[in-house]
C-alpha positions in Angstrom: 65.6 13.3 -18.7 63.5 16.2 -19.8 59.7 15.7 -19.8 57.9 16.0 -23.1 55.0 17.5 -21.3 52.9 14.5 -22.3 52.9 11.8 -19.5 51.8 9.1 -22.0 54.7 9.9 -24.3 57.2 10.0 -21.4 56.0 6.5 -20.4 56.3 5.2 -24.0 59.8 6.5 -24.2 60.7 4.5 -21.1 62.9 7.3 -19.9 60.4 9.8 -18.6 61.0 12.2 -21.4 63.6 13.2 -24.0 67.3 12.8 -23.4 69.2 15.7 -22.0 71.2 17.8 -24.5 69.2 16.3 -27.4 67.5 17.4 -30.6 64.1 15.9 -31.4 62.2 16.1 -34.6 58.4 15.6 -35.0 57.2 14.8 -38.5 53.7 14.5 -39.9 51.2 15.9 -42.3 49.7 19.4 -41.7 47.0 19.4 -39.0 47.9 16.1 -37.5 49.1 17.5 -34.2 52.8 18.1 -34.4 52.5 21.6 -33.0 50.6 20.3 -30.0 53.7 18.3 -28.9 55.6 21.6 -29.2 53.0 23.4 -27.0 53.0 20.8 -24.2 56.8 20.6 -24.3 57.0 24.4 -23.9 54.4 24.5 -21.2 56.2 21.8 -19.2 59.3 23.8 -19.3 57.7 27.1 -18.3 56.1 25.4 -15.3 59.5 24.0 -14.2 61.2 27.4 -14.6 63.1 26.5 -17.7 64.0 29.2 -20.3 61.8 28.5 -23.3 62.6 29.9 -26.7 59.9 29.5 -29.4 60.8 30.2 -33.0 57.9 30.4 -35.4 57.0 31.6 -38.9 53.6 32.6 -37.5 52.4 35.6 -35.4 52.3 34.9 -31.7 48.5 35.4 -31.6 48.1 32.5 -34.1 50.2 30.2 -32.0 48.4 31.1 -28.8 45.0 30.6 -30.5 46.0 27.2 -31.7 47.5 26.2 -28.3 44.2 27.2 -26.7 42.4 24.7 -28.9 44.5 21.9 -27.2 43.6 23.2 -23.7 46.8 25.2 -23.1 46.9 28.8 -21.8 50.2 30.7 -21.9 48.7 33.9 -20.5 50.6 33.6 -17.1 53.9 32.1 -18.3 55.0 32.8 -21.9 58.1 31.7 -23.9 60.6 34.1 -25.4 59.3 34.6 -29.0 61.1 34.8 -32.3 58.0 35.3 -34.5 56.6 37.0 -37.6 54.6 39.3 -35.4 54.2 39.9 -31.7 57.5 38.5 -30.5 60.5 40.0 -28.7 62.4 39.4 -32.0 61.0 39.4 -35.5 61.5 36.2 -37.5 63.0 36.7 -40.9 63.3 33.7 -43.2 65.6 35.4 -45.6 68.6 35.8 -43.3 69.8 32.5 -41.9 73.0 34.0 -40.5 71.1 36.6 -38.5 68.7 33.9 -37.2 71.6 31.7 -36.1 73.3 34.6 -34.3 70.1 35.7 -32.6 69.4 32.2 -31.2 73.0 31.9 -30.0 72.9 35.3 -28.3 69.6 34.6 -26.6 70.9 31.2 -25.3 74.1 32.8 -24.1 72.2 35.4 -22.1 70.2 32.6 -20.4 72.9 30.0 -20.0 72.3 29.7 -16.2 69.0 27.9 -16.7 67.9 24.8 -18.4 66.8 25.6 -22.0 64.1 24.4 -24.2 64.0 25.5 -27.9 61.1 24.9 -30.2 61.1 25.7 -33.9 58.4 25.2 -36.6 60.3 27.0 -39.4 62.2 24.3 -41.2 59.7 23.2 -43.8 59.2 26.8 -45.1 63.0 27.3 -45.0 63.5 24.1 -47.1 61.1 25.5 -49.7 62.8 28.8 -49.9 66.5 27.7 -49.7 68.6 24.9 -51.2 68.4 21.9 -48.9 72.2 21.7 -48.5 72.1 25.3 -47.0 69.4 24.3 -44.5 71.3 21.1 -43.7 74.5 23.1 -42.8 72.4 25.7 -40.9 70.5 23.1 -38.9 73.7 21.1 -38.2 75.4 24.1 -36.7 72.3 25.3 -34.9 72.0 21.9 -33.1 75.7 22.0 -32.2 75.3 25.5 -30.8 72.1 24.6 -28.7 73.8 21.5 -27.3 76.5 23.6 -25.7 73.9 24.4 -23.1 71.7 22.3 -20.7 69.1 22.1 -23.4 66.6 20.1 -25.5 65.7 21.3 -29.0 62.3 20.3 -30.6 61.6 20.9 -34.2 58.7 20.1 -36.5 58.8 19.1 -40.2 55.9 18.7 -42.6 55.8 15.2 -44.1 54.8 15.1 -47.8 56.4 18.4 -48.7 59.9 17.2 -49.2 61.5 14.4 -51.2 62.6 11.3 -49.2 66.3 12.1 -49.6 65.8 15.5 -47.9 63.6 14.0 -45.1 66.2 11.3 -44.5 69.1 13.9 -44.4 67.2 16.1 -42.0 66.2 13.3 -39.7 69.8 12.0 -39.5 70.8 15.2 -37.7 68.4 14.5 -34.8 68.8 12.3 -31.8 65.1 11.4 -31.8 62.4 11.3 -34.5 58.7 11.0 -33.8 56.4 10.4 -36.7 52.7 11.2 -36.7 50.5 9.9 -39.5 47.0 8.7 -40.3 46.4 4.9 -40.8 43.5 3.9 -42.9 41.6 1.0 -41.3 38.5 0.1 -43.4 36.4 3.2 -43.4 38.1 4.6 -40.4 41.2 6.8 -40.2 43.3 6.2 -37.1 46.0 8.7 -36.0 49.2 6.7 -35.2 52.6 7.5 -33.7 55.9 5.9 -34.3 59.2 6.5 -32.5 61.6 6.3 -35.5 64.6 6.6 -33.2 65.4 7.9 -29.8 68.8 8.2 -28.2 69.2 5.9 -25.3 66.4 3.4 -26.0 66.0 0.4 -28.2 63.9 0.8 -31.3 60.1 0.5 -30.8 58.9 -2.0 -33.5 55.5 -0.6 -34.3 52.9 2.2 -34.4 50.7 3.3 -31.5 47.4 5.0 -31.8 46.9 8.4 -30.2 44.1 10.8 -29.5 43.9 14.3 -28.1 41.8 15.0 -25.0 40.9 18.1 -23.0 43.8 17.4 -20.7 46.5 16.3 -23.2 47.3 13.3 -25.3 46.5 9.7 -24.9 48.6 7.0 -26.5 47.0 3.6 -26.9 48.3 0.1 -27.3 50.5 -1.2 -30.1 48.4 -1.4 -33.2 50.5 -2.8 -36.2 53.9 -3.9 -37.3 56.0 -1.8 -39.6 
């Protein structure tokens, strides 16, 4: 297994992490904390000596600033960036073929190490391209990444895409984590659901979670689906 970087999540998954050679999607509304799971996953890989590729529509300084808000500091060990600004390679949303070739080339050059790939680009790509184009692109990208000793983690904004598109995208992944906010009287409770995960039986409910200075806490089962 490959650690998620969040001990509480590893424990919840009953496997001490994500399955090897798997693709994991994290869905949720903007600002709920999807990116934080990407940061911890990346940091865990860097500390273990994995090759970490981070593909983002943002500038690297924006990602680093946001990661710092969750208590992470990439100043000593940093991933390989494909980013709008500040990365080793500039991210261009208008050329999917080039992006696919670039990722494959980077992975091929680092094939001797375990690989972690993080991408936060698919919601914008779905807004700028026909969904069937992104489906084919993502399907091939996942197949390419799985040729290596790798785990691929992607985020997708909930509420921005029609249910059919969300279902089609999730079907491509081996695991789907859903973050949402549950209204409980006058309170709003952040909750997590494991929609599916290769190698484990379905978990039948939602679990509350909270961010702390040292990571993420996941509480007891809170409600049936």
